[in-house]
N, C-alpha and C positions, 0 to 999 in steps of 0.2 A: 352776804345773802340779805335780800330785802324781804320785809315782813309781807306775807300774803295779807293784803288789806282787807279782803272779804272776810277772812276768818278772824282777824283781830277786831275789826269793826263790830262784827256780831258779838265778840266776847265782851266788849265793853258795854254793850246795850243789853246783854242777856242776864237772866236771873236764875237760870238753872242749866244743867248739862243735857246734851243730847248728841246723837252721833252726827258728826259733821263730815261731809265728803271732802276728798282730798283738795278739791279746787272748785270754786264757785264762779259762775259768770256774774256780771253786774246785775242782770235781772234776777238770777236766783238768789243773789244776796239780798236784794230789795224784798223778796217774798220769805226770806228765811226768819226775819224777825218775829213774824206773827206766831211761830211755834214755841217761842220762849215762854216760860212760865214765871209769873210774879206770885211768889208764895202768899198763902192766906195770912201768913204771919208778916207779911211784907210791910216795910216801914211806910209804904203809901198811906196805910189807914192811920198813921200817926199825926196827920197834919190837918190843919184848918186854915182858911185864907187869913193871912197876916196883912200888915201894911204894905203898900207898894213902895218900892224904893224911889228915890228921887230920880225923875226923868233926866237923861242927859242928851245933849246934842240938839240940833235943829232939824226941821223937816219942811218940806215944801208946803206952801200955803193951801190950807184946806177949808178956807173961810166960806166957800160955796157949798160945802158938804155939810148938810144939817142932820143927817141921820147918825146916831151913835153906833158903835160897832155891832151891838146886839141887834138893832133894827136892820142893819145891812145884812146880817146872817139870816134873819127871819125872812127877809125879801127874797131869798134864793133857796127855796126848799128843795129844788132838784140837786143842789150840791151840799147843803148843810143841814138838811132836816133831821137826821139822825142826831147830829151833835146838839142841836137846839133842843130836840125832844128830850134827850137825856138830862140835860141841864135843867129843863122845865120841871121835870118830875123829881129829880134826885138833888139838885143843887141850886136853889134860888140865890144863895150867897154868890155863887160864881156868876150868875146873871147880873146881879147888882154891880159886881166888879166890872164886867165888861160894859155895863151901861154908863157907869159913873166915873170910873177912873180916867185920868187924862194921860195922853202922850205915852202909849205903849204899843207894843207889837204883839199880835197874837197869831200863832200858827194853828190853823184849824183843819183837822182831818175831814176829808170829804166823805160823802155817803159811801163811795167805793172802799175808803179806807177802813171803815168800820164793818166788819164781816156780818152777814145775816146769821142769826143763830141757827144751828143745825136742825132744831125742832121748831122752826118757824111754823106758825099755824096751829101747833099743838099746845097743850097745857104746859106753860114754862113758869117755874117758880124759883124763889130764892132759898137756897140752903147753904150750908157751910162749904160745900164743894165749888161754889162759884168761884172762890179765891184760888183754886187751883188751876184755873184757866190762864192763858196769856192775856195780857192787858187788853189788846184789841177785842178778844173774844168775850171778855167780861163786859166791855162796852156794848158789843153786839147783843149780848143776852139782856142787859139793862134796857136797851131800846126795844127789844121783843116783848118785854114784860111792862113797859112804861104805861100802856093803856089798861093793864090788868091789875096791877098791884095798888093797893091803897096804903100809901105810906102812913096815913094816920093810924092805921091799925097795926103796923109793924111795930115790933118791940123797940125800945129806945137803943139797944145795942146794935140791932140790925140797921136801924136808920142812921145811927152815928158812923158806922163803918161805910155804908154806901155813900153818905154825904162826903165824908173825908176822902174817900177813894177818889170820887169824881173831882172834887176840888183840888186834890193833889195833882191829878192828871192835868187839869186846865192850867193850874200854876206852872207845871213843867212846860207848858206850851206858850207861856207868856213871858215877855222880856220887858222891863221897865223903861224902855225908850223907844221912840219911833225910829224903826230902821226900814227903809225901803231895800229892795234886793240889791241895789248897787252898793249901798252902805253896809249891808251884811257882808259882802265881800272884803270889806276892810278888816275884818276880824278873823282869827283863827277859832276863837270860842267867844260865846256871849253868855251872860249871866241871866238866868231866869228868876222869877219871883218865888220859886219853891225853895224855901229855906229849911234847914233842920239844925236844932241846937247842937253845937259842938263839931259842926263841919264847916270847913274853909273859913274858920275864924268869923263866922257870922254872915257870910256871903252866900248867895244863892247857888243851887245847882246849875251846872253849865251845859250849853249845847255846842256841839262842834259844827262849824260851817265850812263847806267845801264847794268850790266852784269846779264843776265838771265841764270839760270843753267838747267832748265827742261822746254822745250829742250834748249840746249846750244844756246845762241845768245847774240849779243851786240846790245842793244836798245837805240836809240836817241829819246830824248823828249817823252819817255813813250810808243810810238806806232810804230815808224819807226825802222825796223830791218835792220842791214847790212846783205844783201844777198850775196854779194860777197866782200871779204875784201882784203885789201893790194894790190891793183892793182898798179903796179909800173910805174912811168914815170920819166923823167929826172929831173923834177922840183917839183913834187908833189906826194903824196900818194893818191890814189882814193878809196873810199868805195862806192859801190853800195847800194842804199836803196830801200826798197819795198813800201815806202810812201814818199810824199813830206813833208818836214819840213815847218811848218807854224810859222812865227814870232809871238810871243805871244802878247796879249793885255795887257793893264795896269792890275795891281794886283786887283784893285777894280772891274773892268769889269769882270775879270776872276772869282772872288769870287761870283759876283752877278749871274752868269749863273747858278750855282748849289745850288738852294734853299734848296735842300734836305740835304746838308752838312753844309751850311753857312748862311742860311737865318736869323737866329737870330742875328749873327754878323753883316751881311750887313744892316739888318734893323736898328740895333742900330746905325751904322755909319750914316746912313741917318737921323735918328731921331736927332742926336746931331750936324749935319752939318759936320762931318768929311769925309764922302764919297767924297764930292766935293773938300775938302781941300787936300786930299791925292791922287786924281786922277791926271792924265797927260793929257793935251789937245792933240788932234790929230796931231797938228803940233808941239807939243813938246815945245812950247814957255812958257806956263803957266802950273803950277802945280808942283807936286813933282817928281823929276827925279831919285832919288836914296833914298830908304828907306828899312826898314825891317818891314814886317807885321807879327807878331805872331797871326796867325788866329785861334780862338778857334772854334772847332766844335760845332754844335747844342747840341751834348751831354754834352759839357763842361757847357753850360748854364743851361741845364736841371737838372744838379746836384744841383743847388741853390734851397733853400727852396722856394716854390711857392710864399710866400708873399714877399720875397726879390726880386725875378724876377719880380713880378707884380709892386713893388715900383719902380724898376729901369726904367720901361717903362711907368711909370705914369707921370703926369705933374710936380709932386713934385720931381721926382727922375732924372731929366735931368742932374743936375750937377754931381751927383754921377755916373751916367752912363757914362758921358763924362770922368770923372777921370779914371774909370775902363778901358775904351777903350784906352785912351791916354797911359796907362801903358803897353799896348800890342804893341805900335808903336815906332820904333827907326827911328828918322829922320836923314837924310844926311849920311846914311851908309847902303848899301845893303850888309848883312852879309851871305855869302855862306861859305861852308866849306873851299874851296880853293880860295876864292876871297873876299876881302872887299873893298868897293868902296871908302872909305874915306882914303885910302893909296895912294893918288896921282894916282889913277887908276892902281895901280900895284898889280898883283895878287901874291899869295904865290906859284904859279906854278913856277917851275925852271927846269933846266936841269936835276937836280938830283931828278928824279921823284920817287925813291924808298924809300925816307925818310918816315917813319911813323911820326905821330905827334898826340899830345894831347894838344891843345892850348886853353887858356882861354882869352876871350875878354870881357871887361866891356863896356857897352854902356848905354848912357842916353836915357830915353824915353821922349816922349811929355809931360808927367806929370811932372810938375815943382816940385822941391824940393822933389822928390821921390827917390833920389839916383840913383843907376845904377843897371841894371840887368846883369847877367853874362852868357855868351855863352861858352860852351865847345865845341870845333870843333875837331872831332876825325877821324883819318884815322888809321886803325889798321889791323892786320892779325890774324886769328885764330890760324893758323899754319905757321911755316917758309915757305916761298916761295909759300904760298897759295894765294888765291884771297884777294884783299882788300875789307874791309868793312867800311862804313862811317856812322858817327852818329853826331847828335847835341844834346847837352843837354842844357837846359835853367833852370836856377836857380836849377840845380842839377838833373833835370828829363829829360830823353830822350823825344824828341818831337815825335809826332805821325808819322809824315812824314816830311822829311827834303828837303831843297834846291828846293823848288818850283820855277820855272822860271816864271817871268813876265817882261813886257816891262820896267818897272821902279822899280822893287823891288825884293828882295828875300822874299819868303813866306815860314815860318816854321809853321806847323800846330800843334795844341795843342789839346789834349783831356781833359785838365784841365785848368781853368782860372788862370791867374796870379793875385796874391793879392797885391794891392798896400800897402806899408808899413804904419803902424799907427804912427802918430806924437803925442807925449804926450801933446803938447801945444794946441791941438784942443779942442774946447769947446764941451761940451756934448750937448749944445743947437744947435750946428750945425747938424741939424737933417738929412741932406742928407749924410753926412759923417758917423753919427752914424749908419745909416742903412748899410754903407759899412763894418762896423766892424763885421756885422753878416755874412759876405761872408766867 
């Protein structure tokens, strides 16, 4: 069974649960993201702008372009006035970054991507409830109040939260190297400058890049399409987006959202206490900051004999169930096709983006004495000079869906369970493990 891409892609970019229809069209998927809520306690408010990472790679000559990225955006109010107005009012620091930093890429939501506030034209004010809205709607409300609110009169806590929220959103839309749309297609994921302590071993949050062929489009994070590409400036390349990018939740929270696909896996994680162990706190100070979750679909569990599945979830099967789940978790390493977080936060991305590769990586799981599992990370071309394709194989089998992005993890989706190895020294009297051998 192949994963329903629309459902899982929304899961990885969502921050709270809601009813999801059985299937979604591509256009419905694109509209779905605006309904997701980023909590008022969201980790977005934890951040301020930090130093931009070293720019990688080369780019076309822009010596004749004299306007910096901010000036380019300001000169196109029909497309970008909402974005620039929000930054002018709530985040001068972000403006300084866009003006002064060198060699970066910024994805900018168009005016259509930021919804008008539902009470446009009426009295709109800031209160604690603003944080209960979806991220795009928060931006819409900030735009609606931009000419009404006096930031100088707002209390320090309010100003701090608004400033950090806007800066975090902008950081998640920014990549620390110049990437035109063709170069974007060289990657499965790219690193943003939004960084959080204790995640990805110091590297930034990631964006997933997809090349859609019918109709042709470059899609970021599964739902946001580049509507205008390769807008040139003296210091950056700008891509206009038809949706706001939403920084992802933790992997556990993302998987919990969609019971239709992952309810057995998440219920099992809860039952044995792994859900809490693998999660990351909102402030990022406790929990797991970089791991890989090889997440089996419900259909993978349903392939088990009913008696075996029943035993695993019975009071007697707790240890066997935990063994099985631990074998699907790789700690201390987020393994994406083009980035692994245990390499001193250094990606395999390089200036020579045209190289194809077929790399094998062995990694230990949470299950002690179970040896290692092997990933094959593949970047290939079907025909010379044709589009790149990406694949992840785990234990020799292609995953159902690769490189799911989460706040603290890479998520590789499986349609078959991984079977822990059998040890000859184990006693037949060990009934829980004896049941495992029936898997």
